[in-house]
C-alpha positions, 0 to 999 in steps of 0.5 A: 645432764646424766639423770639420777635413777637413784633420786626421788621422783620429784628430784628426777622429774625436775632432772627431766624438765631442766633438759630442754626438749622442745619438739624436733629437738629431743637428742638430748634428753633422750641421750639421757634416758637411753644412758639411764636404761641401757646398764639396767640388766633386767631391761632390753633397751631399744632406741629408734630415732629419739624414741627410747623402748626398754622391755622386760622379758620374763615370759610372764603370762600379760604384757602392759605398755607404760608410755609417755612423750619427752617433747615439750611445746617451745618455751615460754620463760618457764626454765629452769625448773622450780621446786616450791616445796608442794609443786614442781613448776616448769616447761613440760613439768605437767606435760608430761616430764612428771609422767616421764619420771615415774616411768623412769623409776619404775623401769629402774625399781620394779625389776620382777613385775607380775607381768612383762612390761614395755616403757616407751618414752617417744619422740614429736608428740606435740607437733604434727603426727608424722613426727609421732614417735609412737606413730613410727613404732606402731608403723615400722616396729609394731611388734614392739608395742604388742601387749594385753594393755597399755597405759599413757602416763598424759596428766590426768590428775592422778585418775584414770581416763579411759580410751578417748574420743575421736576427731573429726574435722570438716567443712561445710561449704555453700555457694553463691553469686558475686555481685555488687552489694549496692545490687545484692539482688543480682547475686547470691550470698554465700554466707548467707546461705550458711545460716541453715548450716548454723542453725542445724548445729544449734539445734544438735542434741549430742549423743551420750553412749555408755561404754564399759559403764562410762558416758561419752558425751559427743560435740559437733560445733562449728569453730571457724567460718571463712567467706567473703571477696571484698567490702562492697561484694557480695561473696560466692563461696562459704565454709563452716569449719565444723569439729566432731568430737566422736564416741569410740564405739564409733569408727572414722567411717562411721563417723563420716557417715554421720557427719554428711547425713547430718548435713545432708544437701550440703558439700561436705569435704574431710579435712582431718580425722583420727580414731577414738580409743576403746577403754577396754575395761573388762580386760584382766589388766585393766580390771586390776589396774582400776582396782589397784588406783582405787576403782575412780574411772572418767572417760576421756574427753579429747584425743591422745595417743591411746588411740595408736593403740587402740589401733593395734588391738591394744586397750589403753587408758590416761592415767599420770600426775598433773591438772591436763588444764595446766598443759601448755601454760606458761605458768604449768606445774605439777602437784610433787605428792601427785608424782609419787601417788602415781609411782606408788600405785603402779609400783604395787600394780607391777610388783609381783606381791603388791602387799610386801613389794616383792620384785621391787629394788 
């Protein structure tokens, strides 16, 4: 299917939605994106796998990255797209082909931006990180992502969500001794031994640091518990799965130290970890962007790929159309006016003259 970059941004979003692109099956949509962007003379286009990078090279004083992922979660009887006049419905409409449509319209129409721009539309965000196209670029071609500021077009209801929390998962293990449950005094119940672990979690008081004027709210929660041998046997092993969502002023190493100290006296094993992302709102490009979108900024509660930019030393925010609570739902949709709002805001911010629109085709 061909993409029409001259079409209205909502129409372009529908075209993107109607190209199925479940994770690991992004070739068709990547082909369409590459075919649409390659003829544009003001862009240098590079393809790596099913990730497309398009860059201006005008020698500006700043460079920004504007990125979105092309893949979706599996189909759930929600294709083709449907336009009800107010919202566009369909798989990926919210997460995040509304944002992708904005990226493509900017790439096509802002021919003389005040800041050099790198547009990235990448594969493999919805599955294991080993398939993430942005992660591949960060590892294999970091120069393509070098910038002063980055915007990830994740759905954020059309307001800025700055940075993101880090996340760490650990197993806190307690031990016992097996015995017949009819003679429990002959053993030690490992599940019962986990009660103090749960008590500590119930008494936890969240840390709420203020970073760049934004209040982040940490969380430490039991998310799973495993143990048990049989219905008549005392268990000799119990593991409490704990998820720590930490503010971006803490590194992964600092987060691990906190968790191990919190569960002092217990066996703690880290099973998964990803760093947070600082908002970087003190950077000139970030300040200008926040002003352009009306000055409203919220902290991002959760983890997104903005963390990959932070790892490269690039401050980043989330800003895109769509309610993130609708992501991955069968009935997901994106408000049409919200897509247009994001396009207008970003066009004005990127253009040479935000009042007259110089630099816009």
